[in-house]
C-alpha positions in Angstrom: 0.0 0.0 0.0 2.9 2.3 0.8 4.6 1.5 -2.5 1.3 2.2 -4.4 0.8 5.5 -2.6 4.3 6.5 -3.4 4.0 5.6 -7.0 0.7 7.4 -7.3 2.3 10.5 -5.6 5.2 10.5 -8.1 2.9 10.1 -11.1 0.6 12.9 -9.8 3.6 15.1 -9.2 4.9 14.6 -12.7 1.5 15.2 -14.2 1.0 18.3 -12.0 4.4 19.7 -13.2 3.4 19.0 -16.9 0.0 20.7 -16.4 1.7 23.6 -14.7 4.2 23.9 -17.5 1.5 23.8 -20.1 -0.5 26.5 -18.3 2.6 28.6 -17.6 3.6 28.5 -21.3 0.1 29.4 -22.4 0.0 32.4 -20.0 3.5 33.5 -21.0 2.6 33.3 -24.7 -0.5 35.4 -24.0 1.5 38.0 -22.0 4.3 38.0 -24.6 1.7 38.5 -27.4 0.2 41.5 -25.6 3.6 43.0 -25.0 4.6 42.4 -28.6 1.5 44.4 -29.8 2.4 47.2 -27.5 6.0 47.4 -28.6 4.8 47.2 -32.3 2.5 50.1 -31.8 5.3 52.1 -30.3 7.9 51.6 -33.1 5.8 50.9 -36.2 4.1 54.3 -36.7 7.0 55.9 -38.6 7.3 53.2 -41.1 11.1 53.9 -41.5 13.5 51.1 -40.9 16.2 53.2 -39.2 13.6 54.7 -36.9 12.3 51.2 -36.0 15.7 50.0 -35.1 16.5 53.1 -33.1 13.1 53.0 -31.4 13.5 49.4 -30.5 17.0 49.8 -29.2 15.8 52.6 -27.0 13.3 50.4 -25.2 14.2 48.5 -22.0 12.2 45.2 -22.1 14.1 43.6 -19.2 14.6 39.8 -19.7 12.5 39.8 -22.9 14.6 39.5 -26.1 13.6 41.7 -29.0 14.4 41.0 -32.7 13.6 43.0 -35.8 13.5 40.9 -39.0 13.2 42.4 -42.5 10.7 41.1 -45.0 13.4 38.9 -46.7 14.3 37.3 -43.3 17.5 39.3 -42.7 17.9 40.2 -39.0 18.1 44.0 -38.7 18.3 44.2 -34.9 18.7 41.9 -31.9 18.8 43.0 -28.3 21.0 40.1 -27.2 23.6 39.5 -29.9 25.0 41.2 -32.9 22.4 41.1 -35.7 25.0 40.6 -38.4 26.0 37.2 -36.8 22.5 35.8 -37.0 21.3 33.7 -39.9 18.3 34.4 -42.0 15.1 34.0 -40.0 12.6 33.7 -42.8 12.3 29.9 -42.1 11.5 30.4 -38.4 8.0 29.3 -37.6 6.8 32.5 -35.9 8.4 34.8 -38.5 7.0 32.8 -41.4 3.5 33.0 -39.8 3.8 36.7 -39.2 4.9 37.4 -42.7 2.1 35.3 -44.0 -0.8 36.2 -41.7 0.5 39.1 -39.7 1.1 37.3 -36.4 2.8 34.1 -35.3 4.0 32.2 -32.2 6.0 29.1 -31.3 7.9 27.4 -28.5 11.3 25.7 -28.8 13.8 24.1 -26.5 16.2 26.6 -25.1 20.0 26.2 -25.2 19.8 26.2 -21.4 18.9 22.8 -20.1 15.5 22.6 -18.6 14.2 25.8 -20.2 11.9 26.6 -23.1 12.0 29.7 -25.4 8.7 31.3 -26.2 8.4 33.4 -29.4 5.8 35.8 -30.6 6.0 37.8 -33.8 4.0 40.7 -35.3 4.3 42.2 -38.8 4.8 45.9 -38.7 3.3 48.4 -41.2 6.7 48.6 -42.9 6.6 44.9 -43.7 9.3 44.0 -41.2 8.6 41.6 -38.4 9.0 42.4 -34.7 9.7 39.2 -32.6 9.8 39.1 -28.8 11.1 36.0 -27.0 11.5 34.9 -23.4 12.9 31.8 -21.7 10.7 30.0 -19.2 11.7 27.2 -16.9 10.4 23.8 -17.7 9.8 20.7 -15.6 13.5 19.7 -15.5 14.6 23.2 -14.4 11.9 23.3 -11.7 13.1 19.9 -10.4 16.7 21.1 -10.6 16.1 24.2 -8.6 14.3 22.1 -5.9 16.6 19.1 -6.1 17.3 19.2 -2.4 13.7 19.3 -1.4 12.4 16.5 -3.7 14.3 13.7 -1.9 13.2 15.0 1.5 9.6 15.2 0.4 9.8 11.7 -1.1 11.3 10.2 2.1 8.7 12.0 4.2 5.9 10.8 2.0 7.1 7.2 2.0 7.5 7.3 5.8 4.0 8.8 6.2 2.5 6.2 3.7 4.2 3.4 5.6 2.9 4.5 8.9 -0.6 5.0 7.7 -0.5 1.7 5.8 0.6 -0.2 8.9 -2.1 1.5 11.0 -4.8 0.7 8.5 -3.5 -2.9 8.0 -3.5 -3.4 11.8 -7.0 -2.1 12.2 -8.2 -4.4 9.3 -6.3 -7.5 10.4 -6.7 -7.4 14.2 -10.5 -8.3 14.1 -9.6 -11.2 11.8 -6.9 -12.4 14.1 -9.4 -12.2 17.0 -11.5 -14.9 15.5 -11.1 -18.1 17.7 -11.6 -21.1 15.4 -11.3 -23.5 18.4 -14.3 -22.1 20.2 -16.9 -23.0 17.6 -18.6 -19.7 18.2 -16.5 -17.4 16.0 -18.1 -14.1 14.9 -17.2 -12.6 11.6 -16.0 -9.0 11.8 -16.7 -8.4 8.2 -19.5 -9.4 5.9 -17.0 -10.8 3.4 -15.8 -13.3 6.0 -19.3 -14.6 7.0 -19.0 -17.8 4.9 -15.5 -18.6 6.1 -16.3 -18.1 9.8 -19.5 -20.2 9.4 -17.5 -23.0 7.8 -15.0 -22.8 10.6 -17.8 -23.1 13.2 -19.2 -26.1 11.3 -15.9 -27.8 11.1 -15.3 -27.3 14.8 -18.7 -28.9 15.6 -17.9 -31.8 13.3 -14.5 -32.2 14.9 -16.0 -32.2 18.4 -18.6 -34.8 17.3 -15.9 -37.0 15.9 -13.8 -36.7 19.1 -16.8 -37.7 21.2 -17.3 -40.7 18.9 -13.6 -41.7 19.2 -13.9 -41.3 23.0 -17.0 -43.5 23.1 -15.3 -46.1 20.9 -12.2 -46.0 23.1 -14.3 -46.5 26.3 -16.1 -49.4 24.6 -12.7 -51.0 23.8 -11.5 -50.6 27.4 -14.7 -52.2 28.7 -14.5 -54.9 26.1 -10.9 -55.7 27.0 -11.8 -55.8 30.7 -14.7 -58.2 30.0 -12.7 -60.4 27.7 -9.9 -60.6 30.3 -12.4 -61.7 32.9 -14.2 -64.1 30.6 -10.9 -65.7 29.7 -9.6 -66.0 33.3 -12.7 -67.9 34.5 -12.5 -71.0 32.3 -8.7 -71.0 32.4 -8.8 -71.0 36.2 -11.4 -73.8 36.1 -9.4 -75.9 33.7 -6.2 -75.3 35.6 -7.8 -76.3 38.9 -9.5 -79.5 37.6 -6.4 -80.6 35.7 -4.2 -80.0 38.7 -6.5 -82.2 40.9 -6.3 -85.0 38.3 -2.5 -84.6 37.8 -1.8 -84.8 41.6 -4.1 -87.8 42.1 -6.2 -85.8 44.6 -9.4 -86.3 42.7 -11.3 -89.5 43.4 -11.7 -91.9 40.5 -15.4 -91.4 40.3 -14.9 -87.6 40.2 -12.5 -87.8 37.3 -15.1 -87.9 34.6 -16.8 -84.9 36.1 -13.5 -82.9 36.2 -12.8 -84.1 32.6 -16.2 -82.9 31.5 -15.6 -79.5 33.2 -12.2 -79.2 31.4 -13.9 -80.0 28.1 -16.7 -77.5 28.6 -14.4 -74.7 29.7 -12.1 -75.4 26.7 -15.1 -75.2 24.4 -16.0 -71.9 26.2 -12.5 -70.6 25.5 -12.7 -71.6 21.9 -16.0 -69.8 21.6 -14.5 -66.7 23.3 -11.6 -66.7 20.9 -14.0 -67.1 18.0 -16.0 -64.1 19.3 -12.8 -62.0 19.6 -11.9 -62.9 16.0 -15.4 -62.0 14.8 -15.2 -58.6 16.6 -11.8 -58.0 15.0 -13.4 -58.7 11.6 -16.2 -56.4 12.4 -13.9 -53.6 13.3 -11.7 -54.2 10.2 -14.8 -54.3 8.0 -16.1 -51.1 9.4 -12.9 -49.2 8.8 -12.5 -50.7 5.3 -16.1 -50.4 4.3 -16.1 -54.0 2.9 -18.8 -56.4 4.2 -17.2 -59.3 2.3 -14.7 -59.6 5.2 -17.6 -61.2 7.3 -17.9 -64.1 5.0 -21.2 -65.8 4.1 -24.4 -65.0 6.1 -25.4 -67.7 8.6 -28.5 -68.3 10.8 -27.9 -67.3 14.5 -29.7 -68.8 17.5 -30.2 -65.7 19.6 -31.9 -67.6 22.4 -28.9 -69.9 22.9 -26.5 -66.9 22.8 -28.6 -65.1 25.4 -28.8 -68.1 27.7 -25.0 -68.5 27.3 -24.4 -64.9 28.2 -26.7 -65.3 31.3 -24.7 -68.2 32.5 -21.4 -66.3 32.0 -22.7 -63.3 33.9 -24.4 -65.3 36.6 -21.6 -64.7 39.2 -21.4 -61.0 38.5 -25.1 -60.6 38.6 -25.3 -62.4 41.9 -22.5 -60.2 43.3 -24.5 -57.1 42.2 -27.8 -58.5 43.4 -29.2 -58.6 39.9 -31.5 -61.3 38.6 -31.0 -62.1 34.9 -34.0 -63.8 33.1 -33.9 -65.0 29.6 -37.2 -65.7 27.8 -37.8 -66.8 24.3 -38.6 -69.7 22.0 -37.0 -71.5 19.1 -38.1 -70.8 15.5 -39.6 -74.0 14.1 -38.2 -73.3 10.7 -34.7 -73.0 12.0 -35.0 -75.7 14.7 
């Protein structure tokens, strides 16, 4: 913003100087024309060349240069240099115009760098041409005369632009930085940011929901792990105790079949638990992969038997908690 302001200021300054130069040249041309008519009226009444030269030489025009040109273009008098050293002026624009129409004007670059020479010519009654000229400062000369001020003004303007730009940028950006995307209740400071802030709030709500789901799943995993551990320990402890009694010969011969049956039932229970764990693992993998083919073929499930089995497994816990678990149902005749 500071760079743009500086560039605009430079362009505006240059354009202003050019406009000023154009206006100044136009004013100077107008003033020089009026002065030229006054001088012409003062020296052109006699109609004698010698009198015109003498009358013109007697005038003090200050910084204005006066030149008297004969009808053939020969310079008869010049207030600045020796007329005899000047070339024929018949081809000069202002002189040619005056000889043709009675009056002419032009501007040319001066020999002095940065200045412009303004010419105005009027044809006298004798046929000679009176030309007045004046040097006016151009853009380069004005810059040159104020060379020490221009860098100071540029530096001051850049510093001011930088300060104002920083201040405006801070005022514009601070409300944006104040938006808290982690709160889920962000308020847009500008109408142009309404859509963005609303989207941030929606994403925050979605993220919170997903985190809650993840937390719920994590809690379920912990609970599942604790239950599986307990379920595995119970049949393992039973198998270990029964096999230890048989191994040490403590069990009576008539009790051995009973202990063997308990070992067999608990081993089947372990096998079922392992199968359930594998099934749950497939469920989890299938959910993450989105592929139901991982389950294998569909099969009929006896929910009543499963519910009764779960009741038996939880019987001890239910008794400890003072809870009575009742399973009711019937078998489907089509499935047996």
